[in-house]
C-alpha positions in Angstrom: 19.2 -6.3 -23.1 17.9 -9.8 -23.7 14.5 -10.9 -22.3 16.3 -13.4 -20.1 18.5 -10.8 -18.6 15.6 -8.5 -17.9 13.7 -11.3 -16.2 16.8 -12.1 -14.1 16.9 -8.5 -12.8 13.3 -8.8 -11.9 14.1 -12.0 -9.8 16.9 -10.1 -8.0 14.4 -7.4 -7.2 12.0 -9.9 -5.7 14.7 -11.4 -3.5 15.6 -7.9 -2.2 11.9 -7.3 -1.5 11.7 -10.4 0.6 14.7 -9.8 2.8 14.1 -6.0 3.2 10.4 -6.5 4.1 11.2 -8.9 6.9 13.7 -6.5 8.5 11.4 -3.6 8.0 8.6 -5.3 9.9 10.9 -6.4 12.8 12.5 -3.0 13.1 9.1 -1.2 13.0 7.6 -3.5 15.6 10.5 -3.0 18.1 10.6 0.7 17.5 6.9 0.9 18.3 7.5 -0.6 21.8 10.2 2.0 22.5 8.1 5.0 21.3 4.8 3.6 22.8 3.0 3.8 19.5 0.1 1.5 18.7 0.9 -1.3 16.2 -1.7 -0.2 13.8 -0.2 3.3 13.5 3.1 1.7 12.8 1.4 -0.2 10.0 -0.6 2.8 8.7 2.0 5.5 8.9 5.6 4.1 9.1 5.2 1.1 6.9 2.1 2.1 4.9 3.7 5.4 3.9 7.1 3.8 3.3 6.0 0.9 1.2 3.9 3.3 -0.9 6.9 5.2 -2.1 7.3 3.0 -5.3 3.8 4.1 -6.3 4.7 7.8 -5.7 7.9 7.5 -7.7 6.4 5.6 -10.7 3.2 7.7 -10.9 5.0 11.0 -10.4 7.5 10.2 -13.1 4.7 9.1 -15.5 2.8 12.3 -14.8 5.9 14.4 -15.7 6.2 12.6 -18.9 2.5 13.1 -19.7 1.5 9.5 -19.4 -1.8 9.7 -17.6 -2.7 6.1 -18.1 0.3 4.8 -16.3 0.3 7.5 -13.6 -3.3 6.9 -12.5 -3.5 3.3 -13.5 -0.7 2.5 -11.1 -2.4 4.2 -8.1 -5.9 2.8 -8.9 -4.6 -0.7 -9.6 -2.5 -0.8 -6.4 -5.5 0.4 -4.3 -7.6 -2.4 -5.7 -4.9 -5.0 -5.4 -4.0 -4.2 -1.8 -7.4 -4.8 -0.2 -8.5 -7.7 -2.5 -5.6 -9.8 -3.7 -3.0 -9.2 -1.0 -5.5 -9.2 1.9 -7.2 -12.2 0.5 -4.0 -14.2 -0.1 -2.7 -13.5 3.4 -6.1 -14.3 5.1 -6.5 -17.6 3.1 -3.2 -18.8 4.5 -4.1 -17.7 8.1 -7.3 -15.8 9.2 -6.6 -12.2 10.1 -7.5 -10.7 13.5 -7.5 -7.0 14.2 -8.5 -4.7 17.1 -11.9 -3.0 17.2 -10.4 0.4 16.4 -9.4 -0.6 12.9 -12.9 -0.9 11.4 -13.9 2.3 13.4 -11.1 4.6 12.6 -8.5 3.5 10.1 -10.8 1.6 7.6 -13.3 4.4 7.1 -10.5 7.0 6.8 -9.0 4.8 4.1 -12.3 4.6 2.2 -12.7 8.4 2.5 -9.2 9.0 1.1 -9.8 6.6 -1.8 -13.1 8.3 -2.5 -11.7 11.8 -2.6 -8.9 10.7 -4.9 -11.4 8.9 -7.1 -13.5 12.1 -7.4 -10.5 14.1 -8.5 -9.4 11.3 -10.9 -12.8 11.4 -12.6 -12.6 15.1 -13.4 -8.8 15.1 -14.1 -6.0 16.0 -11.8 -4.1 19.3 -12.0 -1.9 21.5 -9.8 -4.7 22.8 -7.5 -6.0 19.3 -7.0 -2.4 18.3 -6.0 -2.3 21.1 -3.4 -5.6 20.1 -1.9 -4.7 16.4 -1.7 -1.3 17.3 -0.1 -3.2 19.3 2.6 -5.5 16.4 3.2 -2.5 14.1 3.5 -1.1 16.2 6.3 -4.5 16.3 8.0 -4.9 12.5 7.8 -1.4 12.0 9.1 -2.0 14.3 12.1 -5.3 12.7 12.9 -3.8 9.1 12.8 -0.9 10.0 15.1 -3.1 11.9 17.5 -5.6 9.1 17.9 -3.2 6.2 18.1 -0.8 6.9 20.9 -0.5 4.2 23.6 -0.7 5.5 27.2 2.6 4.8 29.0 0.8 2.6 31.7 -0.9 0.4 29.2 0.6 -3.1 28.7 1.6 -4.2 25.3 -0.7 -6.7 23.7 0.5 -10.3 24.0 1.1 -10.8 20.3 3.2 -7.6 20.2 5.2 -8.5 23.3 6.0 -11.9 21.7 6.9 -10.3 18.4 9.5 -8.0 19.9 10.9 -10.4 22.5 13.4 -9.4 23.8 12.4 -5.7 23.7 15.1 -3.3 22.7 16.6 -1.1 25.4 15.1 2.4 25.5 18.5 4.0 24.7 19.0 1.9 21.6 16.0 3.1 19.6 18.4 4.2 16.9 19.4 0.6 16.2 15.8 -0.3 15.3 15.4 2.9 13.4 18.4 2.0 11.3 17.0 -1.5 10.8 13.8 0.1 9.5 15.7 2.4 7.1 17.9 -0.4 5.7 14.9 -2.7 5.3 12.9 0.0 3.6 15.8 0.9 1.3 16.1 -2.8 0.3 12.4 -3.1 -0.2 12.1 0.0 -2.4 15.2 -0.9 -4.4 13.9 -4.4 -5.0 10.5 -2.9 -6.1 12.2 -0.5 -8.5 14.2 -3.3 -10.1 11.1 -5.5 -10.4 8.8 -2.7 -11.7 11.3 -1.4 -14.3 12.0 -4.7 -15.8 8.4 -5.9 -15.7 7.4 -2.8 -17.6 10.1 -3.4 -20.1 8.8 -6.9 -20.8 5.2 -5.6 -21.0 6.1 -3.0 -23.6 8.0 -5.7 -25.6 4.8 -7.7 -25.6 2.8 -4.8 -27.0 0.6 -4.1 -23.9 -1.0 -0.6 -23.5 0.2 1.8 -20.8 -3.1 1.8 -19.0 -3.1 -2.0 -18.8 0.5 -2.0 -17.7 -0.5 0.4 -14.9 -3.4 -1.8 -13.7 -1.4 -5.1 -13.9 2.4 -5.2 -14.1 3.2 -1.9 -12.5 0.4 -2.0 -9.9 1.5 -5.5 -8.9 5.2 -4.6 -8.9 4.8 -1.4 -6.8 2.4 -3.4 -4.4 5.0 -6.1 -3.7 6.5 -4.2 -0.7 3.0 -4.2 0.8 2.6 -7.9 0.0 6.0 -8.9 1.5 5.5 -6.8 4.7 2.0 -8.1 5.1 3.1 -11.7 4.7 6.0 -11.3 7.2 3.8 -9.4 9.7 1.0 -12.1 9.5 3.6 -14.9 9.8 4.7 -13.3 13.1 1.1 -13.1 14.3 0.7 -9.3 14.1 -2.7 -8.7 12.4 -2.9 -5.0 13.3 0.4 -4.3 11.7 -0.5 -6.2 8.6 -3.9 -4.6 8.1 -2.6 -1.2 9.0 0.0 -1.6 6.3 -2.6 -2.2 3.6 -5.0 0.4 4.8 -2.2 3.0 5.2 -0.9 2.1 1.8 -4.3 2.8 0.2 -4.7 6.0 2.1 -1.3 7.4 1.1 -1.5 6.0 -2.4 -4.7 8.1 -2.8 -3.8 11.3 -1.0 0.0 11.5 -1.3 0.1 9.7 -4.6 -2.7 11.8 -6.0 -0.9 15.0 -4.7 2.4 13.9 -6.4 0.6 13.3 -9.7 -1.3 16.6 -9.6 1.8 18.7 -8.6 4.0 16.9 -11.1 1.5 17.8 -13.9 2.1 21.5 -13.2 -0.1 23.6 -15.5 -1.1 20.7 -17.5 -4.1 18.6 -16.6 -3.9 14.9 -16.1 -6.7 13.5 -18.3 -9.8 12.1 -16.4 -9.7 8.4 -15.6 -12.3 5.8 -16.4 -15.5 5.7 -14.3 -15.4 1.9 -14.2 -11.9 1.7 -12.8 -12.6 4.4 -10.1 -15.8 2.7 -9.1 -14.0 -0.6 -8.7 -11.4 1.0 -6.5 -14.0 2.5 -4.2 -16.0 -0.7 -4.1 -12.9 -2.7 -3.2 -12.2 -0.4 -0.3 -15.7 -0.5 1.0 -15.9 -4.3 0.7 -12.7 -4.7 2.8 -14.1 -2.3 5.4 -17.4 -4.1 5.7 -15.7 -7.5 6.1 -13.4 -6.2 8.8 -16.4 -4.6 10.5 -18.3 -7.9 10.7 -16.1 -9.3 13.5 -12.8 -7.6 13.5 -11.4 -10.4 11.4 -11.0 -11.7 7.8 -11.8 -15.4 7.8 -10.9 -17.8 5.0 -14.3 -17.7 3.3 -14.2 -13.9 3.4 -10.7 -14.0 2.0 -12.1 -16.0 -0.9 -14.7 -13.3 -1.4 -11.9 -10.7 -1.7 -10.0 -12.9 -4.2 -13.1 -13.5 -6.3 -13.7 -9.7 -6.3 -10.2 -9.1 -7.7 -10.7 -11.9 -10.2 -13.9 -10.3 -11.5 -12.6 -6.7 -11.5 -9.3 -7.3 -13.3 -10.7 -8.6 -16.6 -13.2 -5.8 -16.7 -10.6 -3.1 -16.1 -8.2 -4.6 -18.7 -10.9 -5.0 -21.4 -12.2 -1.4 -20.7 -8.6 0.0 -21.1 -7.1 -2.2 -23.7 
């Protein structure tokens, strides 16, 4: 295929991402009102887990093929990008506000998950590590759902009520569930088109697999998170937006790490670079501390996150070139 045709397929994927992400956010928000689930849990679990599927697919496939650089580079790069570039871009456009529970519960849980994954990546992932990460994934999911239920007599927050106006009838929950499924399918399909063709172009330009994982593939597989975050923030739902990014990092680390470890089977995925793992953990801690300052990300703080990404990326690329 010509370079122009490959680039065209990537643009089609980006268009699918945009439309699918908008419908995913709308459907998830309305479904949350019917099921009486807190907006942040929708972002962390439903959207965070769903939009992380491209990372699982790409990294699992790379692990089966024995490509450790791409498998782990994609996960590490996506985790850095989510809480620096994406959160920073969204907060520069409009300051992000979240509820007090996010810096207390979801943010530290994300940092813990990223740190555990980083520790396994440093020594090399194998089957037993995949099993342990899978068990931790189930435990984190159970904990999030248990802590984030909304009591039936609690009113919906004003921003959520406005977002889902008019609210869906209780008996029509399946309509919003279908909207979520279709939106997620379009989002993932668009991501797959974009990632596949971006990787093809990168290989034609002679870029290494590790660098492709940090840059092209990480950016491509993080586009669902970017699109859903932009759409959620545009509609004034900060909890859903931040929950999406924190949940994506949590599941990238635990579920994605489990997929890579299990896919490796008896083989061991080679240890990943200390610099990259450290940068990933530092990025998560930085986002947590900024959220903890005042349950918000202001424009100056967003610039800090963008500068952090701008400093980390050249270091990672030069170390893995």
